[in-house]
C-alpha positions in Angstrom: 11.6 73.3 15.0 8.8 75.9 15.0 6.9 77.0 18.0 3.7 75.1 17.0 5.7 71.8 16.8 7.3 72.5 20.1 3.9 73.0 21.8 2.5 69.9 20.2 5.5 67.8 21.4 5.1 69.2 24.9 1.5 68.4 24.9 2.1 64.8 23.8 4.7 64.3 26.5 2.3 65.8 29.0 -0.5 63.5 27.9 1.9 60.5 28.0 3.0 61.4 31.5 -0.6 61.7 32.6 -1.4 58.2 31.2 1.6 56.7 32.8 0.8 58.3 36.2 -2.8 57.2 35.9 -1.8 53.6 35.1 0.8 53.5 37.9 -1.8 54.8 40.4 -4.2 52.1 39.3 -1.5 49.4 39.8 -0.7 50.9 43.3 -4.4 50.9 44.2 -4.8 47.3 43.1 -1.8 46.2 45.0 -3.0 47.9 48.2 -6.4 46.3 48.0 -4.9 42.8 47.7 -3.1 41.2 50.7 0.4 40.0 49.6 4.0 39.9 50.5 5.2 43.5 51.1 8.5 42.9 49.2 6.6 41.8 46.1 4.3 44.8 46.2 7.2 47.2 46.5 8.9 45.6 43.5 5.9 45.9 41.3 5.4 49.6 42.4 9.1 50.2 41.5 8.9 48.2 38.2 5.7 49.9 37.0 7.0 53.4 37.9 10.2 53.2 35.8 8.7 51.4 32.8 5.8 53.4 31.4 3.0 51.3 29.7 5.3 48.2 29.6 5.3 48.0 33.4 1.5 48.1 33.9 1.1 45.7 31.0 3.5 43.3 32.5 1.6 43.6 35.8 -1.6 42.5 34.1 0.1 39.5 32.5 2.3 38.4 35.3 1.2 40.1 38.5 0.8 37.3 41.0 -2.1 39.2 42.7 -4.4 37.6 40.0 -3.4 34.1 41.2 -6.2 33.8 43.8 -9.1 34.6 41.3 -7.8 32.2 38.7 -6.9 29.6 41.3 -10.4 29.8 42.7 -11.8 28.9 39.3 -9.6 25.8 39.4 -10.7 25.2 43.0 -14.4 25.4 42.0 -13.7 22.8 39.2 -11.8 20.6 41.6 -14.5 20.8 44.3 -17.2 19.8 41.7 -15.2 16.9 40.5 -14.4 15.8 44.1 -18.1 15.8 45.0 -18.8 13.5 42.1 -15.9 11.3 43.2 -17.3 10.9 46.7 -20.5 9.6 45.2 -18.5 6.7 43.7 -17.9 5.3 47.2 -21.6 4.3 47.6 -22.2 0.6 47.8 -24.3 0.6 44.6 -21.7 2.5 42.5 -19.5 0.5 40.0 -16.4 1.9 41.8 -17.5 0.6 45.3 -15.1 -2.3 45.1 -12.2 0.0 44.2 -13.0 2.1 47.3 -13.2 -1.0 49.5 -9.9 -2.2 48.4 -8.3 1.3 48.7 -9.5 1.6 52.3 -8.1 -1.8 53.1 -4.7 -0.6 51.8 -4.6 2.5 54.0 -1.4 2.6 56.1 -0.6 4.0 59.5 2.7 5.1 61.0 3.7 4.2 64.6 7.1 5.9 64.5 6.9 8.9 66.9 8.8 11.1 64.5 7.0 10.1 61.2 3.5 10.0 62.6 3.4 13.8 63.3 4.7 14.5 59.8 1.9 12.3 58.3 -0.7 14.2 60.4 0.5 17.4 58.8 0.1 15.8 55.4 -3.5 15.0 56.5 -4.1 18.7 56.5 -2.2 19.4 53.3 -3.5 16.4 51.3 -6.6 15.0 53.1 -8.1 13.7 49.9 -5.1 11.4 49.3 -4.5 9.2 52.4 -1.3 7.3 53.1 -1.6 4.0 51.2 0.5 0.9 51.6 1.2 -1.8 49.1 3.2 0.3 46.6 6.3 -0.3 44.6 8.4 2.8 43.5 11.4 2.2 41.3 13.9 5.0 40.4 14.6 5.1 36.6 17.9 6.7 35.7 19.6 7.9 33.6 17.0 9.9 31.9 17.4 8.0 28.6 16.6 4.7 30.4 13.5 6.3 31.9 12.3 7.5 28.5 12.8 4.0 27.0 10.9 2.5 30.0 8.0 4.8 29.3 8.0 4.1 25.6 8.0 0.3 26.3 5.1 0.7 28.7 3.2 2.7 26.2 3.5 0.0 23.6 1.9 -2.4 26.0 -1.1 -0.2 26.7 -4.4 -2.0 26.2 -7.2 0.3 27.3 -6.0 3.9 28.0 -3.1 6.2 28.2 -3.2 9.4 30.2 -0.3 11.8 29.9 0.3 15.2 31.6 3.5 16.9 30.9 5.0 20.4 31.0 7.1 20.2 27.9 6.2 18.2 24.8 8.5 19.4 22.1 8.4 18.9 18.3 11.8 17.2 18.2 13.1 13.7 18.0 11.8 12.6 21.4 8.5 14.4 21.1 7.9 13.1 17.6 8.7 9.6 18.7 6.2 9.9 21.6 3.5 11.4 19.3 4.0 8.6 16.7 3.6 6.0 19.4 0.5 7.7 20.9 -1.1 7.9 17.4 -0.3 4.3 16.8 -1.9 3.2 20.0 -4.9 5.4 19.4 -5.5 3.9 16.0 -5.3 0.5 17.6 -8.3 1.4 19.8 -6.5 2.6 22.9 -8.0 5.8 24.5 -5.3 8.5 24.6 -5.6 11.7 26.5 -2.7 14.2 26.5 -2.6 17.3 28.7 0.4 19.5 27.9 1.2 22.9 29.4 0.5 25.6 26.8 3.4 27.8 28.1 6.0 25.0 28.5 5.1 23.5 25.1 4.6 26.8 23.3 7.2 26.0 20.7 5.4 22.9 19.5 2.1 24.7 19.7 3.4 27.5 17.4 4.5 24.9 14.9 1.0 23.3 14.9 2.5 20.1 16.2 -0.6 19.2 18.2 -3.1 20.8 15.8 -2.0 18.3 13.1 -3.4 15.5 15.2 -6.7 17.1 16.2 -8.8 14.6 14.1 -7.0 11.4 14.9 -9.4 8.9 16.3 -9.2 8.1 20.1 -6.6 10.8 20.5 -7.5 13.9 22.6 -4.8 16.6 23.1 -5.5 19.6 25.2 -3.2 22.5 26.2 -3.4 23.5 29.9 -3.7 27.3 30.1 -5.5 29.9 32.2 -4.8 32.7 29.7 -7.4 33.4 27.0 -7.7 36.8 25.4 -11.2 36.0 24.1 -12.4 35.4 27.6 -10.4 38.3 29.0 -8.1 36.0 30.9 -4.5 37.3 30.8 -2.8 35.3 33.5 0.3 33.5 32.1 1.7 32.8 35.5 -0.3 29.6 36.4 1.2 26.6 34.7 0.7 22.9 35.0 4.1 21.5 35.8 3.0 18.0 36.7 4.6 15.0 35.0 2.2 12.1 35.1 1.8 9.1 32.8 -0.9 6.5 33.7 -1.3 3.4 31.6 -4.4 1.2 32.0 -4.8 2.3 35.6 -2.2 -0.2 36.8 1.2 1.5 36.3 2.2 5.1 36.4 5.4 7.2 35.9 6.2 10.5 37.5 9.2 12.7 38.4 11.1 15.4 36.6 11.3 14.3 33.0 9.7 16.2 30.1 9.6 15.0 26.5 12.3 16.8 24.6 15.8 16.3 23.1 17.8 17.7 26.0 18.0 14.2 27.5 19.8 12.8 24.4 23.6 12.8 24.2 25.0 14.6 21.2 28.6 13.9 20.3 30.7 14.8 23.3 27.8 16.6 25.0 25.9 14.3 27.4 22.2 14.6 27.9 20.5 16.3 30.9 20.3 14.3 34.1 17.0 13.7 35.8 15.2 11.3 38.1 11.9 9.6 37.1 10.0 6.9 38.8 7.8 4.0 38.0 4.8 3.5 40.3 2.8 0.4 40.9 0.1 -0.2 43.5 -2.7 2.0 44.9 -0.8 5.2 44.4 -1.3 4.8 40.7 -5.0 5.6 41.1 -4.1 8.7 43.1 -2.1 9.9 40.1 -5.0 8.9 37.8 -7.4 11.0 39.8 -5.1 14.0 39.7 -4.8 13.7 35.9 -8.6 13.3 35.4 -9.4 16.2 37.7 -7.1 18.5 35.7 -8.6 17.1 32.5 -12.1 17.9 33.7 -11.1 21.5 34.4 -9.8 22.0 30.9 -12.5 20.0 29.0 -15.6 20.1 31.2 -16.3 16.5 30.1 -18.9 14.8 32.3 -17.4 13.6 35.6 -19.5 10.4 35.2 -17.5 9.6 32.1 -14.2 10.3 33.7 -14.9 8.6 37.0 -15.5 5.2 35.4 -14.6 1.7 36.5 -12.3 1.3 33.4 -10.0 4.0 34.7 -10.1 2.9 38.4 -9.6 -0.8 38.7 -9.6 -2.3 42.2 -5.9 -1.7 43.3 -3.7 -4.6 44.2 -0.7 -4.5 46.5 2.5 -4.4 44.4 5.0 -3.9 47.2 5.5 -2.8 50.8 6.0 1.0 50.4 3.7 3.5 52.1 3.1 6.4 49.8 1.2 9.7 50.0 0.4 11.9 47.1 0.9 15.6 47.7 -0.5 18.0 45.1 0.2 21.7 45.2 -1.1 24.7 43.4 -2.9 28.1 43.8 -6.2 26.7 44.9 -7.8 27.1 48.4 -7.1 23.5 49.4 -3.6 23.1 47.9 -2.0 26.6 48.2 1.7 26.2 48.9 1.2 22.6 49.9 4.6 21.6 48.5 6.3 24.4 50.5 4.5 23.3 53.7 5.4 19.7 53.0 9.1 20.5 52.6 9.0 22.7 55.7 7.5 19.9 57.8 10.0 17.4 56.5 13.0 19.7 57.3 11.7 20.1 60.8 11.3 16.3 61.1 15.0 15.7 60.3 17.3 14.6 63.1 20.3 13.1 61.2 20.6 14.0 57.5 18.8 15.9 54.8 19.7 15.5 51.1 18.2 17.8 48.5 18.7 17.9 44.8 17.0 20.6 42.7 17.8 22.5 39.5 16.2 25.7 40.8 17.1 26.7 44.4 15.6 30.0 45.5 13.8 28.9 48.6 11.4 31.4 50.4 12.2 32.7 53.8 10.4 29.9 55.6 12.4 27.2 53.9 15.7 29.1 54.5 14.8 29.2 58.1 14.0 25.5 58.2 17.3 24.6 56.5 19.3 26.8 58.9 17.5 25.4 62.0 18.1 21.9 60.8 21.8 22.6 60.5 21.8 24.3 63.9 20.3 21.1 65.4 23.3 19.2 64.1 21.6 17.7 61.1 23.8 17.1 58.1 22.2 19.2 55.4 23.4 18.9 51.8 21.9 20.8 48.8 22.9 19.8 45.3 22.4 22.2 42.4 23.8 22.5 38.9 27.0 24.6 38.5 25.7 26.0 35.2 22.0 26.7 35.1 19.7 26.9 32.0 18.2 30.0 33.6 21.3 32.2 34.5 19.3 34.9 36.2 17.8 32.4 38.5 21.2 31.0 39.3 22.4 34.5 40.3 19.3 34.8 42.6 20.1 31.4 44.1 23.7 32.2 44.8 22.7 35.4 46.6 21.4 33.1 49.3 24.5 30.9 49.7 26.3 33.0 52.3 23.6 32.9 55.0 23.1 29.2 54.5 26.8 28.3 54.4 27.5 30.2 57.6 24.7 28.3 59.3 26.3 25.0 58.4 24.2 24.1 55.4 26.5 22.4 52.8 26.0 23.4 49.2 27.3 21.5 46.2 27.4 22.5 42.5 27.4 19.7 40.1 29.4 20.1 36.9 27.7 19.7 33.6 25.6 18.0 32.2 22.7 20.0 33.7 20.9 18.2 36.5 17.1 18.7 36.4 16.3 16.2 39.2 14.0 17.0 42.1 14.2 14.9 45.3 14.7 15.1 49.0 15.8 12.3 51.4 15.1 12.7 55.1 17.0 10.5 57.7 17.1 7.6 55.3 13.4 6.8 55.8 11.5 9.4 53.8 11.9 10.3 50.1 10.0 13.2 48.5 10.0 12.8 44.8 8.1 14.5 41.9 7.9 17.7 40.0 8.3 20.5 42.5 11.5 22.6 42.7 12.8 24.8 45.5 11.8 28.2 44.0 8.8 30.6 44.3 7.2 29.7 41.0 7.1 26.0 41.8 6.1 26.5 45.4 3.4 29.1 45.0 2.3 29.4 41.3 2.6 26.1 39.5 0.4 23.0 39.8 2.8 20.3 41.0 2.6 16.7 42.1 5.0 15.0 44.6 5.0 11.6 46.2 6.0 11.3 49.8 7.4 7.8 50.3 7.8 6.3 53.8 10.2 3.5 53.0 13.8 2.8 53.8 14.6 0.9 50.6 13.2 3.7 48.4 15.0 6.3 50.4 18.2 4.3 50.1 17.9 4.1 46.3 17.2 7.8 45.9 20.0 8.6 48.3 22.4 6.5 46.3 21.6 8.5 43.2 22.0 11.8 45.0 25.4 10.7 46.5 26.5 9.6 43.0 25.8 13.1 41.7 27.4 14.6 44.8 30.6 12.8 43.9 30.6 14.8 40.6 30.0 18.1 42.4 32.2 20.7 44.0 31.4 21.9 47.5 31.1 25.6 48.1 33.0 26.7 51.2 32.1 29.9 53.0 35.7 31.1 53.3 36.1 31.0 49.5 32.6 32.2 48.7 32.9 35.4 50.7 35.9 36.4 48.6 34.0 36.4 45.3 34.3 39.7 43.3 32.1 42.6 44.4 30.5 42.9 40.9 29.2 39.3 41.3 27.7 40.1 44.7 25.9 43.1 43.1 24.6 41.0 40.2 23.4 38.2 42.5 21.6 40.5 44.9 20.1 42.4 41.9 18.4 39.3 40.5 17.5 38.0 43.9 15.5 41.2 44.3 13.3 40.3 41.4 12.7 36.6 41.9 9.4 37.1 43.8 7.7 38.7 40.8 8.9 36.0 38.3 
């Protein structure tokens, strides 16, 4: 190598180093100008310093500091839609009768333990009051839940509104799409809101594009990333699972539409909990769907807030239900986390939690430990083999401090359990789409239902206990003897979960 080549190479390395240092300093400056968790900031500083170009680029795409700006765009949309919704309560509006009936179904709680919890929910979900007259039915196994939804779809007469995180181009997804197309051609209005990240595989294969011109069928991908509009945020995803049919029945829970729920030979399908909803809570789910739809389509609120989508609700049961939405907007930031925190502090006898992804933030770790310190029986059920191995390592890094506090942790043998639920003192059930991990609690748009009813709590508890019977309890004495290399791997991945 001659001297000129050596000098040229040295200059290139020097320029590259200057670019790397400049980008790294920009990242540091941006981090310091935005209030955030110190641990997350330090991780991004470390990550961007050791990975030239790639690190800063990853920060632009996934840096959670951009959440507020993007979230406020959704907040502005939500507020606009909400203002239009309030106008529908006027006596001259076509939806006045619906509001009158909804107000008549408002419920109150006299229990000295439950009433304070509901008051906390007033602050977290003030637009969705506690409503009586509901019927919530657990549908399991997952195959039965899918069949129940397909049957309900066949009976649709006016409209179908579906929001899902994963809509795959496989046997389940194709069956669903064929049914939606069939109903649309029969004159039923069909709106589908899929998450562009969760359903990326189907999107790449043009699964939705092929149906772009089908009559009465509108399919939109939820995304807050758009290169043409200089929006690079991939972190904000719509994780809700909502199906509303004719404004009279709804389905929600943990189920997505793909083949993992189907048994194949000796391999059983994924386990999950899903729920059929009847009563006034249906319209709360309807409003949530249409609010998200308005954000992505900008269709006139007057068109979406129509009487045909909001029939006067009729009592379908005796369950008091409150909808709790969560997402990175001003009104709903970390609402799911605050709801779980309040529920754990409410507990006096027993807490049952089932979640596929268990990496709770410090606040929930503290609430779980304090519940155990109070003598509450706290049981957490997670899968023994996770479909995200790095997240499982991060989760297991937290076991020791929970186990030593008296929290009991159970790992269920395969098949993978994707269910999300919590049962508090046999009287409150929290069901829906939210997991116990930072992404679900701080970044995703989620929908949970808080059900104040002993029979619903008993049904969910029975399902959890059944899965617990197939699980192995982790004991602290055994856990502390796991190999040193495993402790290292667990703590390594736990370091990075805040930036995921």
